[in-house]
VMD Tcl script that draws the C-alpha trace (Angstrom):
set ca {
  {105.79 100.12 110.87}
  {107.99 99.89 107.76}
  {111.27 98.01 107.89}
  {112.84 99.51 104.81}
  {114.37 102.27 106.88}
  {116.74 99.65 108.30}
  {118.08 98.81 104.84}
  {121.45 100.39 103.95}
  {121.58 102.40 100.72}
  {123.74 99.69 99.20}
  {122.61 96.12 100.00}
  {126.13 94.92 99.25}
  {127.58 96.82 102.22}
  {127.56 93.79 104.52}
  {131.06 92.22 104.85}
  {129.45 88.76 104.72}
  {127.72 89.57 101.45}
  {130.84 91.19 99.95}
  {132.90 88.12 100.78}
  {130.32 85.79 99.26}
  {129.93 87.83 96.10}
  {133.68 88.12 95.55}
  {133.91 84.38 94.88}
  {131.51 84.60 91.95}
  {132.20 88.12 90.72}
  {133.14 87.10 87.20}
  {129.91 85.11 86.82}
  {127.79 87.98 88.10}
  {129.46 90.68 85.97}
  {128.38 89.00 82.75}
  {124.85 88.49 84.05}
  {124.48 92.10 85.20}
  {125.53 93.44 81.82}
  {123.20 91.13 79.89}
  {119.94 92.58 78.62}
  {116.64 91.21 79.81}
  {115.96 88.47 77.22}
  {112.20 88.86 77.37}
  {112.11 92.65 77.30}
  {110.55 92.98 80.75}
  {109.87 96.46 81.99}
  {112.21 96.63 84.98}
  {114.60 98.82 86.89}
  {118.29 98.07 87.19}
  {120.13 98.50 90.46}
  {123.71 99.60 90.00}
  {125.88 96.52 90.44}
  {122.82 94.28 90.69}
  {120.18 92.49 88.67}
  {117.06 94.03 87.08}
  {114.36 94.74 89.62}
  {110.75 93.96 88.72}
  {108.39 96.83 87.99}
  {106.22 95.59 90.86}
  {106.70 93.17 93.73}
  {106.66 89.53 92.61}
  {104.93 87.23 95.11}
  {106.10 83.65 94.61}
  {104.76 80.60 96.44}
  {107.22 77.71 96.59}
  {104.97 74.68 96.75}
  {104.99 70.89 96.43}
  {102.96 68.64 98.72}
  {105.69 66.00 98.47}
  {108.15 66.39 101.36}
  {111.92 66.44 101.01}
  {112.07 67.95 97.53}
  {113.96 71.09 98.53}
  {111.19 73.66 99.01}
  {112.79 75.38 101.99}
  {116.32 75.08 100.61}
  {115.14 76.62 97.36}
  {113.14 79.39 99.06}
  {115.99 80.44 101.33}
  {118.82 80.30 98.81}
  {116.92 81.94 95.95}
  {115.93 84.72 98.36}
  {119.52 85.13 99.60}
  {120.94 85.19 96.07}
  {118.40 87.83 94.99}
  {119.12 90.03 98.00}
  {122.86 89.79 97.41}
  {122.28 91.25 93.97}
  {120.33 94.36 94.82}
  {116.82 92.98 95.45}
  {114.69 93.57 98.54}
  {113.26 90.21 99.53}
  {110.87 88.95 102.22}
  {110.68 85.24 103.00}
  {107.36 84.22 104.58}
  {107.82 80.96 106.47}
  {104.48 79.18 106.20}
  {105.75 75.78 107.37}
  {105.12 74.96 111.08}
  {108.53 73.28 111.20}
  {110.09 76.73 110.83}
  {113.07 75.50 108.81}
  {113.26 78.62 106.68}
  {113.36 80.73 109.84}
  {116.21 78.56 111.17}
  {118.21 78.89 107.95}
  {117.80 82.67 108.05}
  {118.86 82.94 111.72}
  {115.45 84.34 112.70}
  {114.19 83.48 116.18}
  {111.05 81.32 115.99}
  {110.74 79.59 119.34}
  {108.75 80.32 122.45}
  {106.36 83.26 122.35}
  {107.95 85.03 119.37}
  {105.27 86.74 117.25}
  {104.90 84.73 114.07}
  {102.82 84.06 110.94}
  {100.23 82.17 113.04}
  {99.22 85.39 114.79}
  {99.08 87.19 111.47}
  {96.70 84.62 110.00}
  {94.53 83.86 113.04}
  {94.72 87.00 115.21}
  {95.09 89.66 112.48}
  {98.44 90.85 113.83}
  {100.02 93.24 111.30}
  {102.75 91.55 109.28}
  {105.11 94.45 110.07}
  {105.04 93.39 113.73}
  {106.68 90.03 113.04}
  {109.10 90.72 110.17}
  {112.78 90.67 111.10}
  {115.83 91.59 109.07}
  {118.15 88.63 108.47}
  {121.50 89.18 110.22}
  {124.34 90.32 107.94}
  {122.03 90.23 104.90}
  {120.82 93.77 104.11}
  {117.72 93.69 101.97}
  {116.63 90.23 103.18}
  {113.78 89.83 105.69}
  {111.94 86.92 107.27}
  {108.45 86.48 108.66}
  {109.04 83.51 111.04}
  {106.88 80.49 111.79}
  {106.60 78.78 115.18}
  {105.09 75.41 116.02}
  {101.83 77.29 116.79}
  {101.27 77.42 113.06}
  {100.49 73.70 113.12}
  {97.12 74.55 114.68}
  {96.27 77.17 112.09}
  {94.84 74.59 109.66}
  {92.04 73.87 112.15}
  {91.55 77.40 113.48}
  {91.31 78.96 110.04}
  {88.31 76.81 109.14}
  {85.87 78.94 111.15}
  {87.29 82.33 110.13}
  {85.80 84.65 107.54}
  {87.64 84.64 104.18}
  {89.91 81.91 105.51}
  {91.63 81.36 102.14}
  {92.62 85.03 101.78}
  {94.05 85.82 105.21}
  {97.65 85.90 104.03}
  {96.81 87.95 100.93}
  {95.12 90.54 103.13}
  {98.17 90.72 105.40}
  {100.58 91.13 102.48}
  {98.39 93.80 100.90}
  {98.40 95.79 104.14}
  {102.18 95.51 104.50}
  {103.69 98.87 103.59}
  {107.38 98.01 103.11}
  {108.72 98.41 99.58}
  {109.86 95.01 98.31}
  {110.90 93.43 95.03}
  {110.11 89.81 95.94}
  {108.00 87.99 98.51}
  {108.85 84.29 98.61}
  {106.42 82.06 100.53}
  {107.80 78.75 101.77}
  {104.81 76.37 101.86}
  {104.35 73.29 104.06}
  {104.41 69.79 102.47}
  {100.63 69.57 102.16}
  {97.70 70.97 100.18}
  {95.84 72.26 103.23}
  {94.65 75.75 104.12}
  {98.16 77.11 104.67}
  {99.20 76.21 101.13}
  {95.86 77.50 99.81}
  {96.52 80.83 101.57}
  {99.94 80.98 99.91}
  {98.49 80.29 96.45}
  {95.73 82.86 96.91}
  {98.29 85.48 98.01}
  {100.82 84.72 95.24}
  {101.13 85.84 91.63}
  {103.41 82.94 90.76}
  {104.01 79.34 91.76}
  {107.49 77.83 91.87}
  {107.63 74.04 92.11}
  {110.86 72.28 93.14}
  {111.01 68.76 91.67}
  {113.67 66.32 92.78}
  {115.38 64.29 90.08}
  {114.36 60.92 91.47}
  {111.90 58.14 90.71}
  {108.90 59.49 92.60}
  {109.44 63.05 91.38}
  {106.18 63.44 89.47}
  {104.02 61.52 91.94}
  {101.28 63.81 93.18}
  {102.31 66.67 90.90}
  {99.05 66.36 88.97}
  {97.05 66.97 92.14}
  {99.07 70.10 92.90}
  {98.52 71.43 89.40}
  {94.79 70.74 89.64}
  {94.68 72.70 92.91}
  {96.53 75.58 91.25}
  {93.95 75.56 88.44}
  {91.04 75.49 90.90}
  {92.45 78.42 92.87}
  {93.04 80.31 89.63}
  {89.42 79.81 88.59}
  {87.74 80.51 91.93}
  {90.05 82.61 94.11}
  {93.06 84.09 92.32}
  {92.75 84.58 88.55}
  {96.27 86.09 88.28}
  {97.99 82.97 89.63}
  {100.30 81.16 87.22}
  {102.90 78.42 87.26}
  {106.00 80.44 86.41}
  {108.94 78.27 87.46}
  {109.96 74.65 87.96}
  {113.31 73.97 89.61}
  {115.02 70.58 89.25}
  {116.67 69.77 92.58}
  {118.91 67.04 94.02}
  {120.37 66.32 90.60}
  {123.05 63.59 90.55}
  {124.82 63.65 87.21}
  {126.33 60.21 87.87}
  {122.97 58.50 87.50}
  {121.00 57.89 84.32}
  {117.76 58.22 86.31}
  {118.41 61.89 87.12}
  {118.91 62.69 83.45}
  {115.77 60.80 82.48}
  {113.64 62.61 85.07}
  {115.04 65.97 83.95}
  {114.32 65.18 80.30}
  {110.78 64.07 81.10}
  {110.04 67.21 83.12}
  {111.49 69.47 80.40}
  {109.54 67.64 77.70}
  {106.28 68.18 79.59}
  {106.76 71.73 80.97}
  {109.12 73.27 78.41}
  {110.41 76.77 79.16}
  {108.79 76.80 82.59}
  {111.72 74.66 83.79}
  {114.86 76.61 84.73}
  {117.92 75.79 82.64}
  {119.90 75.57 85.88}
  {119.65 72.31 87.86}
  {120.45 72.13 91.55}
  {122.94 69.34 92.33}
  {123.10 67.21 95.43}
  {125.43 69.02 97.82}
  {126.50 68.38 101.40}
  {126.96 72.12 101.86}
  {123.26 72.72 101.19}
  {122.44 70.45 104.13}
  {125.08 71.92 106.43}
  {124.34 75.62 105.98}
  {121.07 75.83 108.02}
  {122.79 74.41 111.12}
  {124.93 77.57 111.08}
  {121.93 79.85 110.64}
  {122.96 80.70 107.11}
  {121.98 80.11 103.53}
  {124.58 78.26 101.45}
  {125.16 81.55 99.61}
  {127.14 82.89 102.57}
  {128.10 79.60 104.24}
  {130.07 78.32 101.24}
  {129.61 80.60 98.21}
  {132.08 78.60 96.13}
  {130.23 75.31 96.51}
  {128.35 73.73 93.63}
  {125.03 74.24 95.41}
  {125.63 77.95 96.01}
  {126.70 78.60 92.43}
  {123.70 76.67 91.10}
  {121.25 78.67 93.22}
  {122.96 81.91 92.16}
  {122.45 80.92 88.52}
  {118.85 79.89 89.21}
  {118.11 83.20 90.95}
  {119.62 85.07 88.01}
  {117.28 83.24 85.64}
  {114.30 84.11 87.82}
  {115.33 87.78 88.04}
  {115.59 88.05 84.26}
  {112.32 86.28 83.47}
  {109.54 88.58 82.34}
  {106.14 88.68 83.97}
  {103.42 87.77 81.53}
}
mol new
graphics top color blue
foreach p $ca { graphics top sphere $p radius 0.5 }
foreach p [lrange $ca 0 end-1] q [lrange $ca 1 end] { graphics top cylinder $p $q radius 0.2 }
display resetview
């Protein structure tokens, strides 16, 4: 069952999307007209950003909690979809926060990612289109997913269950963004095995780099043993408070160590980013003129224009 038939010819047809885009139209016009700086082979959607030559599968991972993984996953996905991309968000966190932010039902006996991983349910059976966001889809997570870490242990090819489900999924997409749980267990391993790229949100605070080395070692191990195409493509600096010297110091340290992997755009602290999920929206439609929305729009633009190596 393919969901692309539900997508309007023009993803900007939704009134909610049109209203959100109108507040940043001048910013987007310049970005749309800019050439791809890295010369990536891509297709350009009229009125949108360049589309990748093949679907980019990005795992948003960091075992440290509260760094903005879900906020980043949801808002990057929303910004991409508002600019002509077809995006699927896979909620791999048992808390289901990405599903909540995308107004996708994930309570009770709703089919979810757990059944895809453990019971081999086709991914197409659980994917739902996000309301008022043409081109944006969500594979929800319920609390059942909390038991998947244990149940996956005894299954054949337990590390590759998600990759197999994504490979069998027939819908035509430009991006698949996987929102990982705050751990380095089997769910995160499944995400890293299924992905081509890793995006790491790092908060601009004192403990930002704590545990990052362990995550990078895991990425290297998975690259060697399970997924040779995996690469760290993007680091996003989140929760940036320009009033503090500490935030600047953390940002400088991260940039000095990771160089061009770090997005030029930093995501500021913003009340609107915290409020939006309670309304079942990303900040891109909840308050498109807010500092958080504009930052994520800029970050998504950078990601869309980055070449695949």
